[in-house]
N, CA, C and O atoms as CSV, one atom per row, in Angstrom:
chain,resi,resn,atom,element,x,y,z
A,1,MET,N,N,-116.959,13.057,-36.073
A,1,MET,CA,C,-118.345,12.714,-35.944
A,1,MET,C,C,-118.693,12.367,-34.502
A,1,MET,O,O,-119.858,12.126,-34.184
A,2,THR,N,N,-117.701,12.341,-33.641
A,2,THR,CA,C,-117.981,12.023,-32.240
A,2,THR,C,C,-118.738,13.149,-31.541
A,2,THR,O,O,-119.312,12.936,-30.473
A,3,ALA,N,N,-118.746,14.331,-32.126
A,3,ALA,CA,C,-119.474,15.448,-31.522
A,3,ALA,C,C,-120.978,15.195,-31.523
A,3,ALA,O,O,-121.697,15.714,-30.670
A,4,PHE,N,N,-121.454,14.401,-32.475
A,4,PHE,CA,C,-122.886,14.147,-32.576
A,4,PHE,C,C,-123.290,12.868,-31.868
A,4,PHE,O,O,-124.368,12.808,-31.275
A,5,GLY,N,N,-122.463,11.857,-31.915
A,5,GLY,CA,C,-122.776,10.605,-31.241
A,5,GLY,C,C,-123.583,9.651,-32.099
A,5,GLY,O,O,-123.173,8.506,-32.294
A,6,THR,N,N,-124.718,10.092,-32.616
A,6,THR,CA,C,-125.555,9.230,-33.450
A,6,THR,C,C,-125.958,9.963,-34.720
A,6,THR,O,O,-125.859,11.186,-34.818
A,7,ALA,N,N,-126.414,9.178,-35.685
A,7,ALA,CA,C,-126.862,9.756,-36.954
A,7,ALA,C,C,-128.111,10.605,-36.754
A,7,ALA,O,O,-128.303,11.606,-37.444
A,8,GLU,N,N,-128.955,10.207,-35.816
A,8,GLU,CA,C,-130.182,10.961,-35.550
A,8,GLU,C,C,-129.867,12.345,-34.980
A,8,GLU,O,O,-130.557,13.316,-35.288
A,9,LYS,N,N,-128.830,12.433,-34.152
A,9,LYS,CA,C,-128.442,13.727,-33.591
A,9,LYS,C,C,-127.871,14.654,-34.672
A,9,LYS,O,O,-128.073,15.868,-34.626
A,10,LEU,N,N,-127.158,14.074,-35.642
A,10,LEU,CA,C,-126.663,14.874,-36.762
A,10,LEU,C,C,-127.835,15.400,-37.590
A,10,LEU,O,O,-127.848,16.564,-37.987
A,11,ALA,N,N,-128.816,14.539,-37.845
A,11,ALA,CA,C,-129.991,14.960,-38.617
A,11,ALA,C,C,-130.759,16.048,-37.876
A,11,ALA,O,O,-131.277,16.976,-38.497
A,12,SER,N,N,-130.832,15.939,-36.566
A,12,SER,CA,C,-131.508,16.947,-35.763
A,12,SER,C,C,-130.750,18.268,-35.809
A,12,SER,O,O,-131.359,19.332,-35.928
A,13,TRP,N,N,-129.428,18.205,-35.717
A,13,TRP,CA,C,-128.613,19.422,-35.770
A,13,TRP,C,C,-128.761,20.109,-37.115
A,13,TRP,O,O,-128.806,21.337,-37.198
A,14,ALA,N,N,-128.836,19.301,-38.175
A,14,ALA,CA,C,-128.990,19.875,-39.513
A,14,ALA,C,C,-130.409,20.368,-39.753
A,14,ALA,O,O,-130.643,21.161,-40.665
A,15,GLY,N,N,-131.353,19.910,-38.949
A,15,GLY,CA,C,-132.737,20.354,-39.079
A,15,GLY,C,C,-133.525,19.607,-40.128
A,15,GLY,O,O,-134.499,20.134,-40.666
A,16,VAL,N,N,-133.117,18.376,-40.429
A,16,VAL,CA,C,-133.843,17.594,-41.430
A,16,VAL,C,C,-134.587,16.403,-40.843
A,16,VAL,O,O,-135.238,15.663,-41.580
A,17,CYS,N,N,-134.502,16.207,-39.543
A,17,CYS,CA,C,-135.232,15.084,-38.964
A,17,CYS,C,C,-136.719,15.431,-38.895
A,17,CYS,O,O,-137.074,16.602,-38.764
A,18,PRO,N,N,-137.586,14.426,-38.982
A,18,PRO,CA,C,-139.021,14.711,-38.984
A,18,PRO,C,C,-139.502,15.185,-37.617
A,18,PRO,O,O,-139.026,14.725,-36.580
A,19,SER,N,N,-140.445,16.107,-37.638
A,19,SER,CA,C,-141.022,16.560,-36.370
A,19,SER,C,C,-142.085,15.575,-35.941
A,19,SER,O,O,-142.658,14.874,-36.774
A,20,ASN,N,N,-142.349,15.515,-34.666
A,20,ASN,CA,C,-143.281,14.546,-34.126
A,20,ASN,C,C,-144.264,15.286,-33.227
A,20,ASN,O,O,-144.131,15.256,-32.004
A,21,HIS,N,N,-145.239,15.942,-33.818
A,21,HIS,CA,C,-146.215,16.718,-33.063
A,21,HIS,C,C,-147.521,15.950,-33.033
A,21,HIS,O,O,-148.126,15.693,-34.073
A,22,GLU,N,N,-147.957,15.582,-31.823
A,22,GLU,CA,C,-149.185,14.825,-31.681
A,22,GLU,C,C,-149.971,15.399,-30.522
A,22,GLU,O,O,-149.408,15.694,-29.468
A,23,SER,N,N,-151.261,15.557,-30.713
A,23,SER,CA,C,-152.122,16.080,-29.666
A,23,SER,C,C,-153.440,15.319,-29.695
A,23,SER,O,O,-154.061,15.182,-30.749
A,24,ALA,N,N,-153.858,14.834,-28.552
A,24,ALA,CA,C,-155.102,14.071,-28.394
A,24,ALA,C,C,-155.130,12.869,-29.336
A,24,ALA,O,O,-156.180,12.519,-29.876
A,25,GLY,N,N,-153.974,12.241,-29.528
A,25,GLY,CA,C,-153.900,11.065,-30.367
A,25,GLY,C,C,-153.933,11.333,-31.854
A,25,GLY,O,O,-153.976,10.394,-32.650
A,26,LYS,N,N,-153.913,12.607,-32.250
A,26,LYS,CA,C,-153.940,12.960,-33.666
A,26,LYS,C,C,-152.615,13.571,-34.067
A,26,LYS,O,O,-152.090,14.451,-33.385
A,27,ARG,N,N,-152.077,13.097,-35.181
A,27,ARG,CA,C,-150.825,13.651,-35.680
A,27,ARG,C,C,-151.103,14.950,-36.414
A,27,ARG,O,O,-152.042,15.054,-37.203
A,28,VAL,N,N,-150.265,15.932,-36.136
A,28,VAL,CA,C,-150.398,17.236,-36.771
A,28,VAL,C,C,-149.088,17.522,-37.508
A,28,VAL,O,O,-148.007,17.351,-36.945
A,29,ALA,N,N,-149.185,17.950,-38.745
A,29,ALA,CA,C,-147.978,18.306,-39.497
A,29,ALA,C,C,-147.330,19.502,-38.828
A,29,ALA,O,O,-147.933,20.569,-38.717
A,30,GLY,N,N,-146.096,19.315,-38.384
A,30,GLY,CA,C,-145.407,20.380,-37.672
A,30,GLY,C,C,-144.561,21.229,-38.586
A,30,GLY,O,O,-144.442,20.964,-39.782
A,31,LYS,N,N,-143.977,22.252,-38.005
A,31,LYS,CA,C,-143.055,23.116,-38.733
A,31,LYS,C,C,-141.746,22.390,-38.954
A,31,LYS,O,O,-141.451,21.382,-38.312
A,32,LYS,N,N,-140.965,22.931,-39.885
A,32,LYS,CA,C,-139.616,22.397,-40.058
A,32,LYS,C,C,-138.831,22.680,-38.785
A,32,LYS,O,O,-139.028,23.702,-38.128
A,33,ARG,N,N,-137.949,21.766,-38.455
A,33,ARG,CA,C,-137.167,21.927,-37.242
A,33,ARG,C,C,-136.114,23.010,-37.424
A,33,ARG,O,O,-135.654,23.291,-38.531
A,34,LYS,N,N,-135.759,23.595,-36.309
A,34,LYS,CA,C,-134.660,24.551,-36.340
A,34,LYS,C,C,-133.366,23.768,-36.478
A,34,LYS,O,O,-133.240,22.660,-35.956
A,35,GLY,N,N,-132.443,24.330,-37.157
A,35,GLY,CA,C,-131.165,23.673,-37.359
A,35,GLY,C,C,-130.277,24.574,-38.182
A,35,GLY,O,O,-130.612,25.727,-38.453
A,36,ASN,N,N,-129.155,24.042,-38.569
A,36,ASN,CA,C,-128.222,24.792,-39.378
A,36,ASN,C,C,-128.810,24.955,-40.783
A,36,ASN,O,O,-128.922,23.974,-41.518
A,37,PRO,N,N,-129.189,26.180,-41.165
A,37,PRO,CA,C,-129.862,26.357,-42.464
A,37,PRO,C,C,-128.961,26.065,-43.658
A,37,PRO,O,O,-129.447,25.664,-44.716
A,38,HIS,N,N,-127.662,26.261,-43.501
A,38,HIS,CA,C,-126.731,26.015,-44.603
A,38,HIS,C,C,-126.608,24.517,-44.881
A,38,HIS,O,O,-126.639,24.083,-46.033
A,39,VAL,N,N,-126.468,23.738,-43.814
A,39,VAL,CA,C,-126.360,22.287,-43.979
A,39,VAL,C,C,-127.687,21.724,-44.480
A,39,VAL,O,O,-127.700,20.837,-45.332
A,40,ARG,N,N,-128.794,22.228,-43.961
A,40,ARG,CA,C,-130.113,21.760,-44.402
A,40,ARG,C,C,-130.293,22.027,-45.904
A,40,ARG,O,O,-130.812,21.183,-46.634
A,41,ARG,N,N,-129.866,23.194,-46.346
A,41,ARG,CA,C,-130.005,23.534,-47.769
A,41,ARG,C,C,-129.156,22.613,-48.637
A,41,ARG,O,O,-129.614,22.155,-49.683
A,42,ILE,N,N,-127.931,22.340,-48.217
A,42,ILE,CA,C,-127.052,21.449,-48.975
A,42,ILE,C,C,-127.638,20.043,-49.040
A,42,ILE,O,O,-127.613,19.405,-50.093
A,43,LEU,N,N,-128.165,19.559,-47.914
A,43,LEU,CA,C,-128.761,18.230,-47.897
A,43,LEU,C,C,-129.999,18.157,-48.791
A,43,LEU,O,O,-130.222,17.152,-49.466
A,44,CYS,N,N,-130.797,19.215,-48.794
A,44,CYS,CA,C,-131.993,19.236,-49.653
A,44,CYS,C,C,-131.605,19.306,-51.129
A,44,CYS,O,O,-132.282,18.718,-51.973
A,45,GLU,N,N,-130.528,20.016,-51.445
A,45,GLU,CA,C,-130.055,20.058,-52.828
A,45,GLU,C,C,-129.511,18.697,-53.254
A,45,GLU,O,O,-129.714,18.268,-54.390
A,46,ALA,N,N,-128.820,18.023,-52.336
A,46,ALA,CA,C,-128.322,16.676,-52.632
A,46,ALA,C,C,-129.490,15.709,-52.822
A,46,ALA,O,O,-129.440,14.836,-53.688
A,47,ALA,N,N,-130.530,15.861,-52.022
A,47,ALA,CA,C,-131.717,15.008,-52.155
A,47,ALA,C,C,-132.424,15.275,-53.473
A,47,ALA,O,O,-132.905,14.349,-54.127
A,48,ASN,N,N,-132.485,16.530,-53.856
A,48,ASN,CA,C,-133.109,16.887,-55.126
A,48,ASN,C,C,-132.329,16.287,-56.294
A,48,ASN,O,O,-132.925,15.801,-57.255
A,49,ALA,N,N,-131.011,16.319,-56.214
A,49,ALA,CA,C,-130.183,15.723,-57.262
A,49,ALA,C,C,-130.324,14.202,-57.270
A,49,ALA,O,O,-130.386,13.588,-58.335
A,50,ALA,N,N,-130.374,13.595,-56.084
A,50,ALA,CA,C,-130.509,12.141,-55.994
A,50,ALA,C,C,-131.856,11.666,-56.523
A,50,ALA,O,O,-131.984,10.534,-56.990
A,51,SER,N,N,-132.854,12.530,-56.448
A,51,SER,CA,C,-134.172,12.147,-56.950
A,51,SER,C,C,-134.206,12.062,-58.468
A,51,SER,O,O,-135.164,11.543,-59.040
A,52,ARG,N,N,-133.165,12.570,-59.124
A,52,ARG,CA,C,-133.119,12.576,-60.586
A,52,ARG,C,C,-132.074,11.613,-61.156
A,52,ARG,O,O,-131.836,11.610,-62.363
A,53,THR,N,N,-131.460,10.810,-60.315
A,53,THR,CA,C,-130.446,9.872,-60.781
A,53,THR,C,C,-130.956,8.443,-60.633
A,53,THR,O,O,-131.948,8.188,-59.949
A,54,ARG,N,N,-130.266,7.526,-61.279
A,54,ARG,CA,C,-130.626,6.112,-61.137
A,54,ARG,C,C,-129.845,5.528,-59.969
A,54,ARG,O,O,-128.698,5.106,-60.120
A,55,CYS,N,N,-130.482,5.510,-58.803
A,55,CYS,CA,C,-129.828,4.961,-57.626
A,55,CYS,C,C,-130.885,4.496,-56.628
A,55,CYS,O,O,-132.085,4.660,-56.845
A,56,LEU,N,N,-130.420,3.924,-55.551
A,56,LEU,CA,C,-131.324,3.415,-54.523
A,56,LEU,C,C,-132.099,4.549,-53.865
A,56,LEU,O,O,-133.245,4.360,-53.457
A,57,LEU,N,N,-131.493,5.711,-53.758
A,57,LEU,CA,C,-132.174,6.852,-53.147
A,57,LEU,C,C,-133.349,7.328,-53.998
A,57,LEU,O,O,-134.335,7.838,-53.465
A,58,ARG,N,N,-133.252,7.167,-55.301
A,58,ARG,CA,C,-134.372,7.557,-56.156
A,58,ARG,C,C,-135.585,6.661,-55.916
A,58,ARG,O,O,-136.723,7.129,-55.926
A,59,GLU,N,N,-135.334,5.376,-55.702
A,59,GLU,CA,C,-136.432,4.454,-55.402
A,59,GLU,C,C,-137.121,4.858,-54.106
A,59,GLU,O,O,-138.348,4.816,-54.010
A,60,LYS,N,N,-136.338,5.248,-53.117
A,60,LYS,CA,C,-136.904,5.720,-51.850
A,60,LYS,C,C,-137.723,6.992,-52.085
A,60,LYS,O,O,-138.817,7.148,-51.541
A,61,PHE,N,N,-137.181,7.891,-52.897
A,61,PHE,CA,C,-137.880,9.132,-53.207
A,61,PHE,C,C,-139.215,8.861,-53.892
A,61,PHE,O,O,-140.231,9.456,-53.532
A,62,GLU,N,N,-139.217,7.972,-54.870
A,62,GLU,CA,C,-140.443,7.695,-55.610
A,62,GLU,C,C,-141.511,7.062,-54.730
A,62,GLU,O,O,-142.698,7.332,-54.909
A,63,SER,N,N,-141.101,6.219,-53.779
A,63,SER,CA,C,-142.096,5.633,-52.877
A,63,SER,C,C,-142.674,6.689,-51.934
A,63,SER,O,O,-143.853,6.634,-51.584
A,64,LEU,N,N,-141.845,7.647,-51.527
A,64,LEU,CA,C,-142.323,8.730,-50.666
A,64,LEU,C,C,-143.154,9.738,-51.449
A,64,LEU,O,O,-144.092,10.324,-50.909
A,65,LEU,N,N,-142.819,9.938,-52.698
A,65,LEU,CA,C,-143.498,10.925,-53.534
A,65,LEU,C,C,-144.987,10.608,-53.680
A,65,LEU,O,O,-145.825,11.510,-53.655
A,66,VAL,N,N,-145.301,9.363,-53.828
A,66,VAL,CA,C,-146.694,8.959,-53.991
A,66,VAL,C,C,-147.489,9.259,-52.727
A,66,VAL,O,O,-148.628,9.722,-52.792
A,67,ARG,N,N,-146.878,8.990,-51.580
A,67,ARG,CA,C,-147.606,9.125,-50.316
A,67,ARG,C,C,-147.579,10.525,-49.724
A,67,ARG,O,O,-148.557,10.950,-49.109
A,68,ARG,N,N,-146.480,11.249,-49.896
A,68,ARG,CA,C,-146.290,12.487,-49.143
A,68,ARG,C,C,-146.218,13.761,-49.975
A,68,ARG,O,O,-146.432,14.850,-49.442
A,69,GLY,N,N,-145.923,13.654,-51.261
A,69,GLY,CA,C,-145.739,14.846,-52.076
A,69,GLY,C,C,-144.267,15.163,-52.249
A,69,GLY,O,O,-143.418,14.627,-51.537
A,70,ARG,N,N,-143.966,16.047,-53.211
A,70,ARG,CA,C,-142.576,16.300,-53.583
A,70,ARG,C,C,-141.747,16.948,-52.474
A,70,ARG,O,O,-140.644,16.484,-52.183
A,71,LYS,N,N,-142.253,17.999,-51.858
A,71,LYS,CA,C,-141.446,18.715,-50.865
A,71,LYS,C,C,-141.138,17.840,-49.647
A,71,LYS,O,O,-140.009,17.825,-49.158
A,72,ARG,N,N,-142.133,17.125,-49.170
A,72,ARG,CA,C,-141.901,16.255,-48.011
A,72,ARG,C,C,-140.997,15.086,-48.365
A,72,ARG,O,O,-140.205,14.635,-47.538
A,73,ALA,N,N,-141.113,14.593,-49.598
A,73,ALA,CA,C,-140.245,13.501,-50.026
A,73,ALA,C,C,-138.794,13.965,-50.112
A,73,ALA,O,O,-137.887,13.227,-49.728
A,74,ILE,N,N,-138.567,15.170,-50.606
A,74,ILE,CA,C,-137.208,15.730,-50.661
A,74,ILE,C,C,-136.654,15.883,-49.250
A,74,ILE,O,O,-135.494,15.565,-48.991
A,75,PHE,N,N,-137.486,16.367,-48.349
A,75,PHE,CA,C,-137.038,16.577,-46.969
A,75,PHE,C,C,-136.714,15.241,-46.296
A,75,PHE,O,O,-135.732,15.138,-45.561
A,76,ALA,N,N,-137.539,14.219,-46.547
A,76,ALA,CA,C,-137.282,12.896,-45.981
A,76,ALA,C,C,-136.020,12.283,-46.575
A,76,ALA,O,O,-135.268,11.603,-45.877
A,77,LEU,N,N,-135.789,12.521,-47.851
A,77,LEU,CA,C,-134.577,12.023,-48.494
A,77,LEU,C,C,-133.338,12.736,-47.958
A,77,LEU,O,O,-132.279,12.122,-47.825
A,78,ALA,N,N,-133.464,14.017,-47.654
A,78,ALA,CA,C,-132.355,14.760,-47.044
A,78,ALA,C,C,-132.015,14.173,-45.680
A,78,ALA,O,O,-130.843,14.099,-45.310
A,79,ASP,N,N,-133.027,13.757,-44.934
A,79,ASP,CA,C,-132.802,13.098,-43.641
A,79,ASP,C,C,-132.034,11.799,-43.840
A,79,ASP,O,O,-131.087,11.512,-43.107
A,80,LYS,N,N,-132.439,11.021,-44.822
A,80,LYS,CA,C,-131.758,9.750,-45.097
A,80,LYS,C,C,-130.312,9.980,-45.534
A,80,LYS,O,O,-129.416,9.246,-45.119
A,81,ILE,N,N,-130.082,10.986,-46.363
A,81,ILE,CA,C,-128.726,11.293,-46.820
A,81,ILE,C,C,-127.849,11.716,-45.643
A,81,ILE,O,O,-126.680,11.337,-45.578
A,82,SER,N,N,-128.402,12.501,-44.709
A,82,SER,CA,C,-127.607,12.922,-43.547
A,82,SER,C,C,-127.186,11.720,-42.714
A,82,SER,O,O,-126.079,11.693,-42.178
A,83,LYS,N,N,-128.054,10.736,-42.604
A,83,LYS,CA,C,-127.712,9.531,-41.841
A,83,LYS,C,C,-126.668,8.687,-42.566
A,83,LYS,O,O,-125.799,8.089,-41.932
A,84,ILE,N,N,-126.756,8.638,-43.894
A,84,ILE,CA,C,-125.758,7.919,-44.681
A,84,ILE,C,C,-124.394,8.606,-44.549
A,84,ILE,O,O,-123.371,7.939,-44.394
A,85,VAL,N,N,-124.388,9.932,-44.612
A,85,VAL,CA,C,-123.144,10.695,-44.476
A,85,VAL,C,C,-122.508,10.440,-43.116
A,85,VAL,O,O,-121.290,10.287,-43.022
A,86,PHE,N,N,-123.318,10.393,-42.065
A,86,PHE,CA,C,-122.781,10.139,-40.728
A,86,PHE,C,C,-122.086,8.785,-40.665
A,86,PHE,O,O,-120.974,8.676,-40.148
A,87,VAL,N,N,-122.739,7.760,-41.190
A,87,VAL,CA,C,-122.166,6.415,-41.151
A,87,VAL,C,C,-120.882,6.349,-41.970
A,87,VAL,O,O,-119.896,5.752,-41.540
A,88,LEU,N,N,-120.898,6.959,-43.142
A,88,LEU,CA,C,-119.705,6.913,-43.992
A,88,LEU,C,C,-118.525,7.645,-43.358
A,88,LEU,O,O,-117.397,7.154,-43.394
A,89,LEU,N,N,-118.783,8.813,-42.778
A,89,LEU,CA,C,-117.691,9.567,-42.161
A,89,LEU,C,C,-117.193,8.913,-40.886
A,89,LEU,O,O,-115.996,8.952,-40.600
A,90,SER,N,N,-118.084,8.313,-40.116
A,90,SER,CA,C,-117.644,7.681,-38.870
A,90,SER,C,C,-116.857,6.403,-39.140
A,90,SER,O,O,-115.969,6.051,-38.363
A,91,ARG,N,N,-117.169,5.702,-40.230
A,91,ARG,CA,C,-116.437,4.478,-40.582
A,91,ARG,C,C,-115.248,4.747,-41.491
A,91,ARG,O,O,-114.372,3.894,-41.638
A,92,GLY,N,N,-115.210,5.931,-42.103
A,92,GLY,CA,C,-114.146,6.231,-43.060
A,92,GLY,C,C,-114.294,5.415,-44.330
A,92,GLY,O,O,-113.305,4.965,-44.909
A,93,ASP,N,N,-115.528,5.227,-44.761
A,93,ASP,CA,C,-115.839,4.366,-45.895
A,93,ASP,C,C,-116.337,5.194,-47.073
A,93,ASP,O,O,-116.566,6.396,-46.936
A,94,TYR,N,N,-116.504,4.563,-48.219
A,94,TYR,CA,C,-117.045,5.201,-49.415
A,94,TYR,C,C,-118.484,4.754,-49.612
A,94,TYR,O,O,-118.876,3.684,-49.146
A,95,TYR,N,N,-119.271,5.573,-50.304
A,95,TYR,CA,C,-120.651,5.210,-50.609
A,95,TYR,C,C,-120.678,4.289,-51.816
A,95,TYR,O,O,-120.138,4.618,-52.873
A,96,ARG,N,N,-121.299,3.154,-51.656
A,96,ARG,CA,C,-121.471,2.200,-52.755
A,96,ARG,C,C,-122.949,1.861,-52.848
A,96,ARG,O,O,-123.509,1.227,-51.954
A,97,ASP,N,N,-123.574,2.289,-53.934
A,97,ASP,CA,C,-124.995,2.052,-54.143
A,97,ASP,C,C,-125.220,0.595,-54.532
A,97,ASP,O,O,-124.462,0.036,-55.326
A,98,ALA,N,N,-126.249,-0.012,-53.981
A,98,ALA,CA,C,-126.532,-1.424,-54.243
A,98,ALA,C,C,-127.039,-1.667,-55.656
A,98,ALA,O,O,-126.927,-2.783,-56.163
A,99,THR,N,N,-127.594,-0.651,-56.301
A,99,THR,CA,C,-128.165,-0.842,-57.638
A,99,THR,C,C,-127.159,-0.641,-58.765
A,99,THR,O,O,-127.486,-0.883,-59.927
A,100,ILE,N,N,-125.950,-0.206,-58.451
A,100,ILE,CA,C,-124.944,0.074,-59.484
A,100,ILE,C,C,-123.920,-1.051,-59.508
A,100,ILE,O,O,-123.401,-1.447,-58.464
A,101,ASP,N,N,-123.631,-1.564,-60.693
A,101,ASP,CA,C,-122.615,-2.598,-60.871
A,101,ASP,C,C,-121.278,-1.897,-61.106
A,101,ASP,O,O,-120.960,-1.500,-62.226
A,102,TYR,N,N,-120.513,-1.754,-60.044
A,102,TYR,CA,C,-119.252,-1.022,-60.129
A,102,TYR,C,C,-118.201,-1.777,-60.941
A,102,TYR,O,O,-117.308,-1.167,-61.529
A,103,GLU,N,N,-118.311,-3.106,-60.971
A,103,GLU,CA,C,-117.333,-3.899,-61.727
A,103,GLU,C,C,-117.475,-3.622,-63.227
A,103,GLU,O,O,-116.480,-3.586,-63.950
A,104,ALA,N,N,-118.705,-3.429,-63.688
A,104,ALA,CA,C,-118.927,-3.145,-65.114
A,104,ALA,C,C,-118.468,-1.739,-65.482
A,104,ALA,O,O,-118.130,-1.476,-66.636
A,105,LEU,N,N,-118.453,-0.843,-64.513
A,105,LEU,CA,C,-118.045,0.534,-64.769
A,105,LEU,C,C,-116.532,0.720,-64.767
A,105,LEU,O,O,-116.019,1.692,-65.323
A,106,SER,N,N,-115.824,-0.212,-64.143
A,106,SER,CA,C,-114.371,-0.041,-64.056
A,106,SER,C,C,-113.750,-0.195,-65.447
A,106,SER,O,O,-114.167,-1.032,-66.248
A,107,VAL,N,N,-112.764,0.620,-65.698
A,107,VAL,CA,C,-112.105,0.654,-67.001
A,107,VAL,C,C,-110.687,0.147,-66.822
A,107,VAL,O,O,-109.957,0.582,-65.931
A,108,GLU,N,N,-110.315,-0.780,-67.687
A,108,GLU,CA,C,-108.945,-1.277,-67.635
A,108,GLU,C,C,-108.036,-0.310,-68.377
A,108,GLU,O,O,-108.287,0.033,-69.533
A,109,LEU,N,N,-107.007,0.114,-67.721
A,109,LEU,CA,C,-106.039,1.015,-68.355
A,109,LEU,C,C,-105.005,0.195,-69.115
A,109,LEU,O,O,-104.565,-0.846,-68.628
A,110,PRO,N,N,-104.615,0.643,-70.289
A,110,PRO,CA,C,-103.590,-0.102,-71.041
A,110,PRO,C,C,-102.245,-0.022,-70.309
A,110,PRO,O,O,-101.888,0.995,-69.714
A,111,HIS,N,N,-101.537,-1.114,-70.380
A,111,HIS,CA,C,-100.223,-1.155,-69.727
A,111,HIS,C,C,-99.194,-0.395,-70.563
A,111,HIS,O,O,-99.099,-0.567,-71.778
A,112,ALA,N,N,-98.441,0.435,-69.883
A,112,ALA,CA,C,-97.375,1.175,-70.574
A,112,ALA,C,C,-96.128,0.308,-70.542
A,112,ALA,O,O,-95.597,0.030,-69.467
A,113,GLY,N,N,-95.676,-0.103,-71.648
A,113,GLY,CA,C,-94.503,-0.936,-71.569
A,113,GLY,C,C,-93.965,-1.260,-72.843
A,113,GLY,O,O,-92.960,-1.966,-72.927
């Protein structure tokens, strides 16, 4: 992950970071950024799947959905997922969602003896 340096640079390389086009003080919806189309597609598919699960990312999606619409919300969620992936890979950590009780999900295996 040292090739990118920051999570924002990874999102830019993947082409999921938001464009910032402004002229005469007015914001204009820009085109999608150029980037790796394969990685962008995978991130958008992951965002689409996350929008249908019970997790913290779904809450983010639903708040964006009201304000921006489905396609833009998916794209914004893909940006967030790319930043999460960068942090996890750079730290060598696992993703742990704050809304899931992992202790309740753990299963005790019977002792063989």
